[in-house]
N, CA, C, O and the ligand as a Tripos MOL2 file, in Angstrom:
@<TRIPOS>MOLECULE
protein
  225   223    57     0     0
PROTEIN
NO_CHARGES

@<TRIPOS>ATOM
      1 N           0.8510   -1.2100    0.0060 N.3       1 MET1
      2 CA         -0.0030   -0.0100    0.0060 C.3       1 MET1
      3 C           0.8750    1.2760    0.0130 C.2       1 MET1
      4 O           1.7160    1.4760    0.8900 O.2       1 MET1
      5 N           0.6520    2.0730   -0.9350 N.am      2 LYS2
      6 CA          1.4870    3.3010   -1.0390 C.3       2 LYS2
      7 C           0.7180    4.5140   -0.5100 C.2       2 LYS2
      8 O          -0.4970    4.6470   -0.6590 O.2       2 LYS2
      9 N           1.4890    5.3660    0.1010 N.am      3 ASN3
     10 CA          0.9400    6.6090    0.6200 C.3       3 ASN3
     11 C           1.5690    7.7580   -0.1490 C.2       3 ASN3
     12 O           2.6320    8.2470    0.2330 O.2       3 ASN3
     13 N           0.9500    8.1830   -1.1930 N.am      4 GLN4
     14 CA          1.5500    9.1710   -2.0660 C.3       4 GLN4
     15 C           0.8560   10.5440   -1.8870 C.2       4 GLN4
     16 O          -0.3300   10.7070   -2.1750 O.2       4 GLN4
     17 N           1.6170   11.4800   -1.4190 N.am      5 ARG5
     18 CA          1.0880   12.8170   -1.2780 C.3       5 ARG5
     19 C           1.9780   13.7520   -2.0770 C.2       5 ARG5
     20 O           3.2010   13.6870   -1.9460 O.2       5 ARG5
     21 N           1.4170   14.5980   -2.8820 N.am      6 ASP6
     22 CA          2.2060   15.4930   -3.7460 C.3       6 ASP6
     23 C           3.2470   14.7100   -4.4880 C.2       6 ASP6
     24 O           2.9090   13.8290   -5.2780 O.2       6 ASP6
     25 N           4.5470   15.0130   -4.2490 N.am      7 SER7
     26 CA          5.5630   14.3370   -5.0230 C.3       7 SER7
     27 C           6.2360   13.2340   -4.1860 C.2       7 SER7
     28 O           7.2980   12.7400   -4.5660 O.2       7 SER7
     29 N           5.6550   12.8590   -3.0970 N.am      8 GLY8
     30 CA          6.2470   11.7260   -2.3290 C.3       8 GLY8
     31 C           6.4080   12.0460   -0.8350 C.2       8 GLY8
     32 O           5.7620   12.9320   -0.2770 O.2       8 GLY8
     33 N           7.2990   11.2770   -0.2330 N.am      9 GLU9
     34 CA          7.5480   11.4490    1.1910 C.3       9 GLU9
     35 C           9.0570   11.5220    1.4330 C.2       9 GLU9
     36 O           9.8490   11.1150    0.5830 O.2       9 GLU9
     37 N           9.4360   12.0270    2.5630 N.am     10 ILE10
     38 CA         10.8330   12.1730    2.8680 C.3      10 ILE10
     39 C          11.3780   10.8730    3.4980 C.2      10 ILE10
     40 O          10.9160   10.4130    4.5420 O.2      10 ILE10
     41 N          12.3600   10.3220    2.8210 N.am     11 CYS11
     42 CA         13.0010    9.0600    3.3730 C.3      11 CYS11
     43 C          13.8510    9.4570    4.5750 C.2      11 CYS11
     44 O          14.6410   10.3990    4.5320 O.2      11 CYS11
     45 N          13.6470    8.6740    5.6760 N.am     12 ILE12
     46 CA         14.3890    8.9840    6.9120 C.3      12 ILE12
     47 C          15.8760    8.6650    6.8230 C.2      12 ILE12
     48 O          16.6710    9.1710    7.6150 O.2      12 ILE12
     49 N          16.2540    7.8210    5.8570 N.am     13 ILE13
     50 CA         17.6940    7.4340    5.7170 C.3      13 ILE13
     51 C          18.4490    8.4490    4.9010 C.2      13 ILE13
     52 O          19.4090    9.0520    5.3790 O.2      13 ILE13
     53 N          18.0090    8.6460    3.6410 N.am     14 CYS14
     54 CA         18.7610    9.5650    2.7700 C.3      14 CYS14
     55 C          18.1740   10.9510    2.7450 C.2      14 CYS14
     56 O          18.7460   11.8780    2.1700 O.2      14 CYS14
     57 N          17.0140   11.0850    3.3820 N.am     15 GLU15
     58 CA         16.3400   12.4120    3.5670 C.3      15 GLU15
     59 C          16.0470   13.0750    2.1970 C.2      15 GLU15
     60 O          16.0490   14.2980    2.0590 O.2      15 GLU15
     61 N          15.8050   12.2350    1.2280 N.am     16 ASN16
     62 CA         15.3630   12.7360   -0.0820 C.3      16 ASN16
     63 C          13.8900   12.4410   -0.2120 C.2      16 ASN16
     64 O          13.3820   11.5140    0.4190 O.2      16 ASN16
     65 N          13.1930   13.2210   -1.0270 N.am     17 GLN17
     66 CA         11.7810   13.0410   -1.2580 C.3      17 GLN17
     67 C          11.6120   11.9660   -2.3510 C.2      17 GLN17
     68 O          12.0810   12.1070   -3.4810 O.2      17 GLN17
     69 N          10.9310   10.9100   -1.9610 N.am     18 LYS18
     70 CA         10.7490    9.7600   -2.9030 C.3      18 LYS18
     71 C           9.2820    9.3890   -2.9210 C.2      18 LYS18
     72 O           8.5390    9.6220   -1.9670 O.2      18 LYS18
     73 N           8.8920    8.8030   -4.0410 N.am     19 THR19
     74 CA          7.5210    8.3050   -4.2240 C.3      19 THR19
     75 C           7.4410    6.8000   -3.9370 C.2      19 THR19
     76 O           6.4140    6.2810   -3.4980 O.2      19 THR19
     77 N           8.5630    6.1200   -4.2020 N.am     20 GLU20
     78 CA          8.5520    4.6590   -4.0130 C.3      20 GLU20
     79 C           9.2270    4.2780   -2.7130 C.2      20 GLU20
     80 O          10.3560    4.6960   -2.4540 O.2      20 GLU20
     81 N           8.5470    3.4870   -1.8860 N.am     21 GLY21
     82 CA          9.2050    3.0960   -0.6500 C.3      21 GLY21
     83 C           8.2610    2.3230    0.2530 C.2      21 GLY21
     84 O           7.1330    2.0010   -0.1190 O.2      21 GLY21
     85 N           8.7500    2.0380    1.4410 N.am     22 ILE22
     86 CA          7.9470    1.2900    2.4440 C.3      22 ILE22
     87 C           7.8570    2.0980    3.7260 C.2      22 ILE22
     88 O           8.6200    3.0330    3.9690 O.2      22 ILE22
     89 N           6.8910    1.6940    4.5320 N.am     23 HIS23
     90 CA          6.7630    2.2980    5.8480 C.3      23 HIS23
     91 C           7.1890    1.2850    6.9170 C.2      23 HIS23
     92 O           6.7020    0.1550    6.9600 O.2      23 HIS23
     93 N           8.0900    1.7180    7.7560 N.am     24 VAL24
     94 CA          8.6280    0.8940    8.8680 C.3      24 VAL24
     95 C           8.4670    1.6980   10.1480 C.2      24 VAL24
     96 O           9.0030    2.8020   10.2450 O.2      24 VAL24
     97 N           7.7640    1.1890   11.1070 N.am     25 LEU25
     98 CA          7.6130    1.8740   12.3740 C.3      25 LEU25
     99 C           7.1510    3.3410   12.1640 C.2      25 LEU25
    100 O           7.7010    4.2610   12.7710 O.2      25 LEU25
    101 N           6.1700    3.5340   11.3280 N.am     26 GLU26
    102 CA          5.6240    4.8090   11.0260 C.3      26 GLU26
    103 C           6.6010    5.7540   10.3410 C.2      26 GLU26
    104 O           6.3340    6.9500   10.2260 O.2      26 GLU26
    105 N           7.7320    5.2230    9.8860 N.am     27 SER27
    106 CA          8.7100    6.0420    9.1780 C.3      27 SER27
    107 C           8.7060    5.5920    7.7280 C.2      27 SER27
    108 O           8.3030    4.4710    7.4200 O.2      27 SER27
    109 N           9.1500    6.4600    6.8450 N.am     28 PHE28
    110 CA          9.2440    6.1410    5.4030 C.3      28 PHE28
    111 C          10.6580    5.8760    4.9820 C.2      28 PHE28
    112 O          11.5760    6.6510    5.2520 O.2      28 PHE28
    113 N          10.8110    4.7340    4.2970 N.am     29 ILE29
    114 CA         12.1350    4.3940    3.7810 C.3      29 ILE29
    115 C          11.9760    4.1480    2.2590 C.2      29 ILE29
    116 O          11.1370    3.3480    1.8440 O.2      29 ILE29
    117 N          12.7800    4.8370    1.4460 N.am     30 CYS30
    118 CA         12.6380    4.6960    0.0180 C.3      30 CYS30
    119 C          13.1820    3.3420   -0.4310 C.2      30 CYS30
    120 O          13.8940    2.6590    0.3060 O.2      30 CYS30
    121 N          12.8220    2.9740   -1.6680 N.am     31 THR31
    122 CA         13.1630    1.6920   -2.1670 C.3      31 THR31
    123 C          14.6930    1.4740   -2.2130 C.2      31 THR31
    124 O          15.1820    0.3750   -1.9530 O.2      31 THR31
    125 N          15.4120    2.5170   -2.5380 N.am     32 ASP32
    126 CA         16.8890    2.4030   -2.6120 C.3      32 ASP32
    127 C          17.4870    2.0940   -1.2610 C.2      32 ASP32
    128 O          18.3690    1.2430   -1.1440 O.2      32 ASP32
    129 N          17.0070    2.7890   -0.2320 N.am     33 CYS33
    130 CA         17.5540    2.5800    1.1120 C.3      33 CYS33
    131 C          17.0510    1.2530    1.6720 C.2      33 CYS33
    132 O          17.7440    0.6030    2.4550 O.2      33 CYS33
    133 N          15.8800    0.8620    1.2830 N.am     34 GLU34
    134 CA         15.3860   -0.4660    1.7310 C.3      34 GLU34
    135 C          16.2780   -1.5560    1.2020 C.2      34 GLU34
    136 O          16.5920   -2.5080    1.9160 O.2      34 GLU34
    137 N          16.6870   -1.4290   -0.0310 N.am     35 LYS35
    138 CA         17.6110   -2.4120   -0.6430 C.3      35 LYS35
    139 C          18.9280   -2.4180    0.0950 C.2      35 LYS35
    140 O          19.5060   -3.4720    0.3610 O.2      35 LYS35
    141 N          19.4020   -1.2160    0.4260 N.am     36 LYS36
    142 CA         20.6650   -1.0950    1.1700 C.3      36 LYS36
    143 C          20.5240   -1.7890    2.5000 C.2      36 LYS36
    144 O          21.3820   -2.5730    2.9070 O.2      36 LYS36
    145 N          19.3960   -1.4810    3.1920 N.am     37 MET37
    146 CA         19.1940   -2.0730    4.5200 C.3      37 MET37
    147 C          19.1990   -3.5880    4.4610 C.2      37 MET37
    148 O          19.8460   -4.2360    5.2850 O.2      37 MET37
    149 N          18.4950   -4.1600    3.5100 N.am     38 THR38
    150 CA         18.4140   -5.5990    3.4130 C.3      38 THR38
    151 C          19.7990   -6.1870    3.0840 C.2      38 THR38
    152 O          20.1160   -7.2960    3.5150 O.2      38 THR38
    153 N          20.5890   -5.4780    2.3550 N.am     39 SER39
    154 CA         21.9010   -6.0000    1.9520 C.3      39 SER39
    155 C          22.9260   -5.9210    3.0650 C.2      39 SER39
    156 O          23.8900   -6.6860    3.0850 O.2      39 SER39
    157 N          22.7150   -4.9770    4.0130 N.am     40 ILE40
    158 CA         23.6840   -4.8160    5.1250 C.3      40 ILE40
    159 C          23.1170   -5.3830    6.4000 C.2      40 ILE40
    160 O          23.6930   -5.1690    7.4660 O.2      40 ILE40
    161 N          21.9990   -6.1060    6.3370 N.am     41 GLU41
    162 CA         21.3590   -6.5550    7.5410 C.3      41 GLU41
    163 C          22.2350   -7.4160    8.4200 C.2      41 GLU41
    164 O          22.0130   -7.4660    9.6290 O.2      41 GLU41
    165 N          23.2090   -8.0890    7.8710 N.am     42 THR42
    166 CA         24.0780   -8.9460    8.6590 C.3      42 THR42
    167 C          25.2170   -8.1620    9.2910 C.2      42 THR42
    168 O          25.8750   -8.6420   10.2140 O.2      42 THR42
    169 N          25.4490   -6.9390    8.7820 N.am     43 THR43
    170 CA         26.5720   -6.1160    9.3100 C.3      43 THR43
    171 C          25.9840   -5.2850   10.4790 C.2      43 THR43
    172 O          25.2690   -4.3050   10.2680 O.2      43 THR43
    173 N          26.3010   -5.7020   11.6770 N.am     44 HIS44
    174 CA         25.6290   -5.0950   12.7930 C.3      44 HIS44
    175 C          25.9660   -3.6360   13.0080 C.2      44 HIS44
    176 O          25.1010   -2.8710   13.4330 O.2      44 HIS44
    177 N          27.1690   -3.2300   12.7350 N.am     45 SER45
    178 CA         27.5250   -1.8220   12.9870 C.3      45 SER45
    179 C          26.7510   -0.8970   12.0350 C.2      45 SER45
    180 O          26.2700    0.1590   12.4450 O.2      45 SER45
    181 N          26.6370   -1.2940   10.7840 N.am     46 ASP46
    182 CA         25.8770   -0.5040    9.8620 C.3      46 ASP46
    183 C          24.3650   -0.5560   10.1610 C.2      46 ASP46
    184 O          23.6370    0.4300   10.0480 O.2      46 ASP46
    185 N          23.9610   -1.7320   10.5350 N.am     47 TYR47
    186 CA         22.5010   -1.9590   10.7650 C.3      47 TYR47
    187 C          22.0710   -1.0750   11.9520 C.2      47 TYR47
    188 O          20.9980   -0.4720   11.9140 O.2      47 TYR47
    189 N          22.9020   -0.9980   13.0000 N.am     48 SER48
    190 CA         22.5190   -0.2210   14.1830 C.3      48 SER48
    191 C          22.4060    1.2570   13.8220 C.2      48 SER48
    192 O          21.6440    1.9900   14.4520 O.2      48 SER48
    193 N          23.1500    1.6970   12.8190 N.am     49 TYR49
    194 CA         23.0480    3.0730   12.3620 C.3      49 TYR49
    195 C          21.6390    3.3410   11.8130 C.2      49 TYR49
    196 O          21.0180    4.3660   12.0950 O.2      49 TYR49
    197 N          21.1740    2.3890   11.0310 N.am     50 TYR50
    198 CA         19.8050    2.5290   10.4700 C.3      50 TYR50
    199 C          18.7460    2.4210   11.5330 C.2      50 TYR50
    200 O          17.7320    3.1150   11.4720 O.2      50 TYR50
    201 N          18.9660    1.5500   12.5220 N.am     51 VAL51
    202 CA         18.0040    1.3930   13.5860 C.3      51 VAL51
    203 C          17.9220    2.6880   14.4100 C.2      51 VAL51
    204 O          16.8410    3.0790   14.8510 O.2      51 VAL51
    205 N          19.0620    3.3430   14.6120 N.am     52 GLN52
    206 CA         19.0510    4.6180   15.2990 C.3      52 GLN52
    207 C          18.2150    5.6180   14.5730 C.2      52 GLN52
    208 O          17.4400    6.3630   15.1730 O.2      52 GLN52
    209 N          18.3790    5.6330   13.2490 N.am     53 LYS53
    210 CA         17.6010    6.5440   12.4300 C.3      53 LYS53
    211 C          16.1210    6.2790   12.5720 C.2      53 LYS53
    212 O          15.3200    7.2130   12.6100 O.2      53 LYS53
    213 N          15.7560    5.0330   12.6500 N.am     54 LEU54
    214 CA         14.3650    4.6340   12.7800 C.3      54 LEU54
    215 C          13.7740    5.1520   14.0880 C.2      54 LEU54
    216 O          12.6210    5.5800   14.1440 O.2      54 LEU54
    217 N          14.5870    5.1010   15.1290 N.am     55 LYS55
    218 CA         14.0840    5.4860   16.4530 C.3      55 LYS55
    219 C          13.9660    7.0140   16.6420 C.2      55 LYS55
    220 O          13.3770    7.4920   17.6110 O.2      55 LYS55
    221 N          14.5310    7.7420   15.7070 N.am     56 LYS56
    222 CA         14.5870    9.2360   15.8490 C.3      56 LYS56
    223 C          13.1920    9.8190   15.9460 C.2      56 LYS56
    224 O          13.0380   11.0340   16.0670 O.2      56 LYS56
    225 ZN         16.2350    6.7840    1.0220 Zn       57 ZN57
@<TRIPOS>BOND
     1     1     2 1
     2     2     3 1
     3     3     4 2
     4     3     5 am
     5     5     6 1
     6     6     7 1
     7     7     8 2
     8     7     9 am
     9     9    10 1
    10    10    11 1
    11    11    12 2
    12    11    13 am
    13    13    14 1
    14    14    15 1
    15    15    16 2
    16    15    17 am
    17    17    18 1
    18    18    19 1
    19    19    20 2
    20    19    21 am
    21    21    22 1
    22    22    23 1
    23    23    24 2
    24    23    25 am
    25    25    26 1
    26    26    27 1
    27    27    28 2
    28    27    29 am
    29    29    30 1
    30    30    31 1
    31    31    32 2
    32    31    33 am
    33    33    34 1
    34    34    35 1
    35    35    36 2
    36    35    37 am
    37    37    38 1
    38    38    39 1
    39    39    40 2
    40    39    41 am
    41    41    42 1
    42    42    43 1
    43    43    44 2
    44    43    45 am
    45    45    46 1
    46    46    47 1
    47    47    48 2
    48    47    49 am
    49    49    50 1
    50    50    51 1
    51    51    52 2
    52    51    53 am
    53    53    54 1
    54    54    55 1
    55    55    56 2
    56    55    57 am
    57    57    58 1
    58    58    59 1
    59    59    60 2
    60    59    61 am
    61    61    62 1
    62    62    63 1
    63    63    64 2
    64    63    65 am
    65    65    66 1
    66    66    67 1
    67    67    68 2
    68    67    69 am
    69    69    70 1
    70    70    71 1
    71    71    72 2
    72    71    73 am
    73    73    74 1
    74    74    75 1
    75    75    76 2
    76    75    77 am
    77    77    78 1
    78    78    79 1
    79    79    80 2
    80    79    81 am
    81    81    82 1
    82    82    83 1
    83    83    84 2
    84    83    85 am
    85    85    86 1
    86    86    87 1
    87    87    88 2
    88    87    89 am
    89    89    90 1
    90    90    91 1
    91    91    92 2
    92    91    93 am
    93    93    94 1
    94    94    95 1
    95    95    96 2
    96    95    97 am
    97    97    98 1
    98    98    99 1
    99    99   100 2
   100    99   101 am
   101   101   102 1
   102   102   103 1
   103   103   104 2
   104   103   105 am
   105   105   106 1
   106   106   107 1
   107   107   108 2
   108   107   109 am
   109   109   110 1
   110   110   111 1
   111   111   112 2
   112   111   113 am
   113   113   114 1
   114   114   115 1
   115   115   116 2
   116   115   117 am
   117   117   118 1
   118   118   119 1
   119   119   120 2
   120   119   121 am
   121   121   122 1
   122   122   123 1
   123   123   124 2
   124   123   125 am
   125   125   126 1
   126   126   127 1
   127   127   128 2
   128   127   129 am
   129   129   130 1
   130   130   131 1
   131   131   132 2
   132   131   133 am
   133   133   134 1
   134   134   135 1
   135   135   136 2
   136   135   137 am
   137   137   138 1
   138   138   139 1
   139   139   140 2
   140   139   141 am
   141   141   142 1
   142   142   143 1
   143   143   144 2
   144   143   145 am
   145   145   146 1
   146   146   147 1
   147   147   148 2
   148   147   149 am
   149   149   150 1
   150   150   151 1
   151   151   152 2
   152   151   153 am
   153   153   154 1
   154   154   155 1
   155   155   156 2
   156   155   157 am
   157   157   158 1
   158   158   159 1
   159   159   160 2
   160   159   161 am
   161   161   162 1
   162   162   163 1
   163   163   164 2
   164   163   165 am
   165   165   166 1
   166   166   167 1
   167   167   168 2
   168   167   169 am
   169   169   170 1
   170   170   171 1
   171   171   172 2
   172   171   173 am
   173   173   174 1
   174   174   175 1
   175   175   176 2
   176   175   177 am
   177   177   178 1
   178   178   179 1
   179   179   180 2
   180   179   181 am
   181   181   182 1
   182   182   183 1
   183   183   184 2
   184   183   185 am
   185   185   186 1
   186   186   187 1
   187   187   188 2
   188   187   189 am
   189   189   190 1
   190   190   191 1
   191   191   192 2
   192   191   193 am
   193   193   194 1
   194   194   195 1
   195   195   196 2
   196   195   197 am
   197   197   198 1
   198   198   199 1
   199   199   200 2
   200   199   201 am
   201   201   202 1
   202   202   203 1
   203   203   204 2
   204   203   205 am
   205   205   206 1
   206   206   207 1
   207   207   208 2
   208   207   209 am
   209   209   210 1
   210   210   211 1
   211   211   212 2
   212   211   213 am
   213   213   214 1
   214   214   215 1
   215   215   216 2
   216   215   217 am
   217   217   218 1
   218   218   219 1
   219   219   220 2
   220   219   221 am
   221   221   222 1
   222   222   223 1
   223   223   224 2
@<TRIPOS>SUBSTRUCTURE
     1 MET1         2 RESIDUE 1 A MET
     2 LYS2         6 RESIDUE 1 A LYS
     3 ASN3        10 RESIDUE 1 A ASN
     4 GLN4        14 RESIDUE 1 A GLN
     5 ARG5        18 RESIDUE 1 A ARG
     6 ASP6        22 RESIDUE 1 A ASP
     7 SER7        26 RESIDUE 1 A SER
     8 GLY8        30 RESIDUE 1 A GLY
     9 GLU9        34 RESIDUE 1 A GLU
    10 ILE10       38 RESIDUE 1 A ILE
    11 CYS11       42 RESIDUE 1 A CYS
    12 ILE12       46 RESIDUE 1 A ILE
    13 ILE13       50 RESIDUE 1 A ILE
    14 CYS14       54 RESIDUE 1 A CYS
    15 GLU15       58 RESIDUE 1 A GLU
    16 ASN16       62 RESIDUE 1 A ASN
    17 GLN17       66 RESIDUE 1 A GLN
    18 LYS18       70 RESIDUE 1 A LYS
    19 THR19       74 RESIDUE 1 A THR
    20 GLU20       78 RESIDUE 1 A GLU
    21 GLY21       82 RESIDUE 1 A GLY
    22 ILE22       86 RESIDUE 1 A ILE
    23 HIS23       90 RESIDUE 1 A HIS
    24 VAL24       94 RESIDUE 1 A VAL
    25 LEU25       98 RESIDUE 1 A LEU
    26 GLU26      102 RESIDUE 1 A GLU
    27 SER27      106 RESIDUE 1 A SER
    28 PHE28      110 RESIDUE 1 A PHE
    29 ILE29      114 RESIDUE 1 A ILE
    30 CYS30      118 RESIDUE 1 A CYS
    31 THR31      122 RESIDUE 1 A THR
    32 ASP32      126 RESIDUE 1 A ASP
    33 CYS33      130 RESIDUE 1 A CYS
    34 GLU34      134 RESIDUE 1 A GLU
    35 LYS35      138 RESIDUE 1 A LYS
    36 LYS36      142 RESIDUE 1 A LYS
    37 MET37      146 RESIDUE 1 A MET
    38 THR38      150 RESIDUE 1 A THR
    39 SER39      154 RESIDUE 1 A SER
    40 ILE40      158 RESIDUE 1 A ILE
    41 GLU41      162 RESIDUE 1 A GLU
    42 THR42      166 RESIDUE 1 A THR
    43 THR43      170 RESIDUE 1 A THR
    44 HIS44      174 RESIDUE 1 A HIS
    45 SER45      178 RESIDUE 1 A SER
    46 ASP46      182 RESIDUE 1 A ASP
    47 TYR47      186 RESIDUE 1 A TYR
    48 SER48      190 RESIDUE 1 A SER
    49 TYR49      194 RESIDUE 1 A TYR
    50 TYR50      198 RESIDUE 1 A TYR
    51 VAL51      202 RESIDUE 1 A VAL
    52 GLN52      206 RESIDUE 1 A GLN
    53 LYS53      210 RESIDUE 1 A LYS
    54 LEU54      214 RESIDUE 1 A LEU
    55 LYS55      218 RESIDUE 1 A LYS
    56 LYS56      222 RESIDUE 1 A LYS
    57 ZN57       225 GROUP 0 **** ****
């Protein structure tokens, strides 16, 4: 389910306005960052960086 308003939403990771993405914990993550997150999921140091962003 997409939530498209105007030209999109602000991604919490890259802070760019994107139309394609997912919602995690009421935050928006664009498709590009979602791919990055899934690819680094096993790297704990990087992953915790994203988790901190999510908690912001
Ligand atoms: Zn992004």
